[in-house]
VEXNUMI-763816 format. One record per residue (C-alpha): residue number from 1; residue in three letters; chain; x, y negated, z negated. Coordinates in pm, 1 decimal. Each point is the difference from the previous one (the first is absolute). Last residue first. Example, Ala and Ser with C-alpha at 12.3 -4.5 7.8 and 13.67 -1.06 7.14 Angstrom:
<rs>
R  nr rest kette        x        y        z
R   2  SER     A   1367.0    106.0   -714.0
R   1  ALA     A   -137.0    344.0    -66.0
</rs>
This chain:
<rs>
R  nr rest kette        x        y        z
R 270  SER     A   2139.4  -1533.7  -1866.6
R 269  ASP     A   -233.1    216.5    202.3
R 268  SER     A   -298.8   -211.1    -98.0
R 267  SER     A   -354.3    123.0      9.2
R 266  CYS     A   -324.5   -161.2    105.7
R 265  GLY     A   -353.3    110.9    -79.4
R 264  CYS     A    -47.4   -288.0   -240.1
R 263  GLY     A     79.7    201.1   -312.1
R 262  SER     A   -149.1    348.5    -12.1
R 261  ASP     A    177.0     91.6   -323.5
R 260  SER     A   -256.4   -165.4   -227.7
R 259  SER     A   -290.8    175.2    167.3
R 258  ASN     A   -274.2   -243.1     87.6
R 257  ASP     A   -232.3   -161.3   -253.3
R 256  THR     A    253.8   -276.2    -68.5
R 255  VAL     A    -39.6   -124.8    358.0
R 254  ASP     A   -370.0    -42.0    -70.7
R 253  PRO     A   -255.2    235.1    150.7
R 252  PRO     A   -277.9   -144.9    220.1
R 251  PHE     A   -322.2    -79.5   -193.1
R 250  PHE     A   -297.5     14.2    237.2
R 249  GLU     A    122.5    292.9    211.7
R 248  ASP     A    154.4    164.7   -305.0
R 247  THR     A   -340.4     15.5   -171.8
R 246  PRO     A   -158.9    205.7    276.2
R 245  PHE     A   -308.8    113.0   -202.7
R 244  ASP     A    -13.9    376.2      7.9
R 243  LEU     A   -235.2    163.3    249.7
R 242  ARG     A   -287.2    209.7   -136.0
R 241  SER     A   -260.8   -274.7     55.7
R 240  PHE     A     88.3    -14.9    370.4
R 239  MET     A   -105.2    361.8     51.2
R 238  ASP     A   -331.8    -66.6   -170.6
R 237  CYS     A    -46.1   -315.5    210.8
R 236  PRO     A     61.4    190.5    323.0
R 235  SER     A   -265.8    257.4    -98.4
R 234  ASP     A    120.7    334.0   -119.6
R 233  THR     A    -21.3    310.7    215.5
R 232  SER     A    366.7     87.2    -35.2
R 231  SER     A    121.2    333.5    128.0
R 230  GLU     A    221.8    177.7   -247.4
R 229  CYS     A    283.1    225.1    108.8
R 228  HIS     A    104.1    221.4   -289.4
R 227  LYS     A    350.9    -22.4   -140.9
R 226  GLU     A    208.0    309.2    -74.3
R 225  PRO     A    109.4     59.6    357.0
R 224  VAL     A    165.4    342.8     44.0
R 223  CYS     A    365.9    -30.3     91.9
R 222  PHE     A     81.7    370.2      3.2
R 221  ASP     A    198.1    135.3   -292.4
R 220  PHE     A    342.8      2.9   -160.8
R 219  SER     A    233.9     79.6    288.5
R 218  PRO     A    377.6      0.8    -28.4
R 217  ILE     A    184.2    -70.6    326.0
R 216  LEU     A    161.3    207.8    272.8
R 215  MET     A     70.4   -209.0    309.4
R 214  GLN     A    -47.1     59.0    372.7
R 213  VAL     A    148.3   -277.0    210.4
R 212  ASN     A   -111.1   -274.7    242.7
R 211  ARG     A    282.4   -247.5     32.5
R 210  MET     A     32.7   -360.8   -110.7
R 209  LEU     A    219.9   -303.3     67.5
R 208  GLN     A   -111.4   -309.8   -190.5
R 207  VAL     A     17.1   -376.7     61.9
R 206  ILE     A   -118.9   -248.4   -264.6
R 205  SER     A    -74.3   -364.2     80.1
R 204  PHE     A    -19.2   -345.6   -159.9
R 203  VAL     A    -23.3   -291.4    243.9
R 202  GLY     A     53.6   -374.3    -46.0
R 201  LEU     A   -101.6   -197.4    307.0
R 200  THR     A    146.9   -297.4    187.3
R 199  ALA     A   -187.0   -130.4    304.3
R 198  LEU     A    122.8   -184.4    309.2
R 197  VAL     A   -244.2   -185.0    226.5
R 196  ASP     A    102.0   -108.8    349.8
R 195  ARG     A   -161.4   -290.8    185.6
R 194  ASP     A    -48.4   -102.6    363.9
R 193  GLY     A   -168.1    308.2    139.2
R 192  SER     A     36.4    287.5    241.7
R 191  GLU     A    -12.6    379.0    -14.7
R 190  ALA     A   -308.0     21.7   -222.6
R 189  ILE     A    -40.4    350.1   -142.3
R 188  ASN     A   -310.8    180.5    119.2
R 187  GLY     A   -321.1    -16.1   -197.3
R 186  GLY     A   -148.8    -97.8   -335.3
R 185  ILE     A    267.4     66.3   -260.9
R 184  ARG     A   -166.6    322.7   -115.1
R 183  GLU     A    -55.9    134.0    350.3
R 182  ILE     A    371.9    -12.1     76.0
R 181  VAL     A     73.9    182.1   -326.0
R 180  ASP     A   -247.4    275.9     84.6
R 179  ALA     A    164.3     43.9    341.3
R 178  PRO     A    345.8     59.1   -143.3
R 177  ILE     A    265.2   -259.2     98.3
R 176  LYS     A    308.2    112.8    190.9
R 175  PHE     A    303.0   -200.7   -107.0
R 174  THR     A    205.3   -281.9    154.0
R 173  PRO     A   -279.9   -253.2    -39.6
R 172  LYS     A     22.7   -292.0    244.9
R 171  ARG     A    160.6   -342.6    -33.9
R 170  ARG     A     55.5   -253.5    276.2
R 169  GLY     A    250.9   -274.4    -73.0
R 168  CYS     A     40.2   -211.5   -312.6
R 167  LYS     A   -337.3    -53.0   -162.6
R 166  ASP     A    -35.9   -307.4   -216.8
R 165  LYS     A     -6.8     82.0   -369.9
R 164  MET     A   -236.6    128.4   -267.2
R 163  THR     A     98.1    141.8   -338.7
R 162  VAL     A   -159.5    256.0   -230.5
R 161  ALA     A     74.3    109.2   -354.5
R 160  LEU     A    -34.1    271.6   -263.0
R 159  ALA     A   -300.5    217.5     87.7
R 158  ILE     A     43.2    303.3   -226.5
R 157  PRO     A    -61.0    324.7    183.8
R 156  LYS     A   -261.1    249.1   -125.6
R 155  ALA     A    194.7    304.4   -112.8
R 154  VAL     A    142.8    238.2    257.2
R 153  GLN     A     28.1    379.0    -18.7
R 152  VAL     A    181.3    184.7    278.0
R 151  ASN     A     -4.9    379.6     40.3
R 150  ALA     A    242.1    182.0    228.2
R 149  VAL     A    -79.5    366.9     64.4
R 148  PRO     A    288.9    239.9     43.6
R 147  LEU     A     90.3    116.1    349.6
R 146  SER     A    -59.7    357.2    105.5
R 145  ARG     A     58.3    -77.6    369.2
R 144  SER     A   -293.8    218.5    101.7
R 143  LEU     A   -237.7   -186.2   -228.1
R 142  SER     A     84.2   -333.7    159.4
R 141  ASN     A    -25.9    147.6    349.4
R 140  TYR     A   -344.4    138.4    -77.7
R 139  ARG     A   -110.9   -334.2   -144.7
R 138  GLU     A    100.3   -179.2    320.4
R 137  VAL     A   -160.4    263.9    222.2
R 136  ASN     A   -343.7    -29.4   -159.0
R 135  ASP     A   -188.7    255.5    207.2
R 134  ALA     A     76.0    281.1   -247.6
R 133  ASP     A   -167.4   -197.4   -278.4
R 132  THR     A    127.6    145.1   -327.6
R 131  ASP     A   -282.5     53.6   -250.7
R 130  SER     A     45.9    378.2     -9.0
R 129  SER     A    365.3    -38.6    -94.2
R 128  PHE     A    337.7     -1.5    169.5
R 127  VAL     A    346.2    -47.1   -147.3
R 126  ARG     A    310.7     64.4    204.7
R 125  VAL     A    298.6    108.9   -205.9
R 124  SER     A    347.9   -150.8      7.7
R 123  GLY     A     -1.3   -223.1   -305.1
R 122  GLU     A    261.9   -217.6   -158.7
R 121  SER     A      2.9   -236.2   -297.6
R 120  GLY     A   -158.1   -347.0     16.7
R 119  TYR     A    278.2   -222.5   -129.9
R 118  LEU     A    -56.8   -367.1     72.2
R 117  ILE     A    131.1   -265.9    238.6
R 116  VAL     A   -188.8   -330.9     23.1
R 115  LYS     A    -79.9   -236.0    287.6
R 114  LYS     A   -240.4   -296.2     -9.1
R 113  ASP     A   -149.8   -198.8    285.1
R 112  ASN     A   -226.1   -304.3    -47.5
R 111  ALA     A   -317.4   -121.2    166.3
R 110  CYS     A   -213.0   -309.4    -44.6
R 109  LEU     A   -351.2    -64.9    132.1
R 108  GLY     A   -225.0   -304.0    -31.5
R 107  ILE     A   -350.0    -74.2   -124.8
R 106  VAL     A   -121.1   -361.6     -6.0
R 105  GLN     A   -211.2   -174.6   -262.1
R 104  THR     A    -97.2   -356.9     85.3
R 103  PRO     A     88.2   -266.5   -254.8
R 102  SER     A   -230.6   -274.0   -131.1
R 101  THR     A    116.7   -349.1     90.8
R 100  ASN     A    210.0   -254.2   -188.3
R  99  PRO     A    278.4     -4.2    259.6
R  98  SER     A    -68.7    142.6    347.3
R  97  SER     A    -29.5    342.1    166.5
R  96  PHE     A     82.2    183.8   -323.8
R  95  VAL     A     48.7    376.0     39.5
R  94  ASP     A    -45.0    221.9   -305.0
R  93  LEU     A    180.5    324.3     75.9
R  92  ILE     A    -79.8    368.7    -38.5
R  91  VAL     A    291.3    232.8     74.7
R  90  GLU     A    -63.5    362.0     97.8
R  89  PHE     A    314.5    207.7    -22.2
R  88  PHE     A    117.8    282.6    225.1
R  87  PHE     A    283.2    203.8   -150.0
R  86  THR     A    234.4    194.7    227.5
R  85  ILE     A    173.1    289.3   -171.6
R  84  ASP     A    304.9    193.5    118.2
R  83  ILE     A     85.3    300.4   -217.4
R  82  SER     A    342.4    159.3     46.9
R  81  TYR     A     20.6    353.3   -132.3
R  80  PHE     A    240.9    196.1   -216.9
R  79  GLY     A      0.3    380.7    -30.3
R  78  ARG     A    318.1     47.7    195.8
R  77  ASN     A    225.6   -301.6     41.1
R  76  PHE     A    181.1     36.7    333.2
R  75  PRO     A   -276.4   -186.6    184.5
R  74  VAL     A   -280.3   -147.3   -218.1
R  73  PRO     A   -326.6    173.6     84.0
R  72  GLU     A   -275.1   -227.6    142.0
R  71  ILE     A   -312.8   -157.4   -145.0
R  70  ASP     A   -226.1   -263.6    153.8
R  69  ILE     A   -266.0   -191.0   -193.0
R  68  VAL     A   -239.1   -263.7    135.2
R  67  THR     A   -177.4   -197.0   -271.2
R  66  ASN     A   -339.0   -171.2    -13.0
R  65  LEU     A   -192.7   -303.9   -117.8
R  64  VAL     A    203.6   -100.1   -305.6
R  63  ASP     A   -138.2   -316.7   -162.8
R  62  ALA     A     73.0   -369.4    -29.1
R  61  SER     A   -154.9   -300.6   -170.2
R  60  ARG     A    -61.5   -376.0     23.3
R  59  ILE     A    299.7   -141.9    184.7
R  58  ARG     A    -26.4   -371.4     67.4
R  57  VAL     A     22.5   -173.9    335.7
R  56  SER     A     62.1   -361.6    102.0
R  55  VAL     A    -81.2   -254.8    272.5
R  54  ALA     A   -172.9    259.7    214.2
R  53  ASP     A    -69.8    -35.4    373.4
R  52  ASP     A    239.4    275.9    111.5
R  51  ILE     A   -118.4    222.8   -284.8
R  50  LEU     A   -362.9    -32.1    109.0
R  49  ALA     A     94.0     97.8    356.9
R  48  GLN     A    195.3    297.0   -136.6
R  47  SER     A   -317.1    120.2   -172.8
R  46  ALA     A   -196.8      9.9    325.2
R  45  ASP     A    281.0    173.5    193.4
R  44  SER     A     46.8    262.8   -274.1
R  43  PHE     A    277.5    -56.6   -249.6
R  42  PHE     A    350.0    122.7    -78.8
R  41  VAL     A    186.1   -100.3   -316.8
R  40  PRO     A    378.7      5.7     18.2
R  39  MET     A    161.2    128.0   -322.7
R  38  ASP     A    186.9   -272.0   -187.1
R  37  SER     A    111.6    205.1   -300.1
R  36  LEU     A   -100.2    352.4    -98.6
R  35  CYS     A     83.4     22.5   -370.2
R  34  ASP     A     25.2    371.8    -64.0
R  33  LYS     A    -47.8    189.5   -326.7
R  32  ASP     A     82.3    362.6     69.9
R  31  GLY     A    -75.2    346.3   -132.7
R  30  CYS     A    162.2    326.9     98.1
R  29  SER     A   -104.7    362.7     34.5
R  28  ASP     A    139.1    350.9     37.4
R  27  TYR     A   -124.9    357.7      3.0
R  26  VAL     A   -366.4    -73.4    -76.4
R  25  ARG     A   -189.0    330.3      3.2
R  24  MET     A   -324.7     25.5    194.6
R  23  ALA     A   -210.2    286.0   -133.4
R  22  ASP     A   -106.7    362.1     54.0
R  21  ILE     A    -80.2    155.9   -336.6
R  20  CYS     A    103.7    323.6   -170.8
R  19  VAL     A   -147.7     66.1   -344.3
R  18  PRO     A    163.9     60.3   -338.9
R  17  ASP     A   -233.6     73.3   -293.3
R  16  GLY     A    -20.9   -278.0   -258.1
R  15  TYR     A    273.6   -191.7   -182.2
R  14  ARG     A    -47.3    121.9   -358.1
R  13  ARG     A   -178.2    325.3     71.5
R  12  ASN     A    254.6     82.5    268.7
R  11  GLU     A    285.2    -78.1   -241.7
R  10  ALA     A   -150.3    233.7   -260.0
R   9  ALA     A    -31.9    277.5    256.8
R   8  THR     A    363.3    -44.8     99.4
R   7  GLU     A    111.5      9.6   -364.5
R   6  ASN     A   -203.2    314.9    -61.7
R   5  VAL     A    151.7    168.6    303.5
R   4  THR     A    351.6    -96.4   -109.0
R   3  ASP     A    -59.0    124.0   -355.1
R   2  PRO     A   -132.8    327.6    132.2
R   1  MET     A    324.5     46.3    199.4
</rs>
């Protein structure tokens, strides 16, 4: 018995005293690399008019504006959940009204649906806390159903290609657009026009299912900052004098300066 006590004490000294914390545990996750081809781009009325008069368009960049996530239990498969995700992408285009002229930047909107099934364990308790808003019915229902929490991480999309063609029939979005997304593109979606724009984006994403659990972990100490905050009273020139000279900006690295195994960024499956 003394040996067991001594061994336990030694382990505690090595790993720290155990403490109980309340944290989000990831029960399941997946990562994807999706090439979203020929997604319709929606514009405001003013932007659609520029598209209709354009001779060509070029994609400049893309970004994720928002996501809408819905989670439901999978029937007859306890502990698994279906996660439906709608991504809303901002697409910035260079629109050329005539050859040899400067382009006009136009913001458009793309959307794409994604469905994944992950394991999120089971829970039958209702969780309430002091920061729960009793008037928020939607949050109350979510807590009452004891669903896990779906978390979606998205890297900045890669703008791959864009094409423009004559519109065939009337086209309207089939999804509900959040208000902040509508504001970002400059107004309501145009319901008429002569041209369609289709964008292709490369998207990297990670989807996680998490639950709030109590975990016992080793504790070493509180995270006390070791660095002092210093307020600078130097003049702008004194601050500038401490900056290193940006040599790389004037002398870009040679291809031989890069890692030898980086290649050209392309890989062959053969």
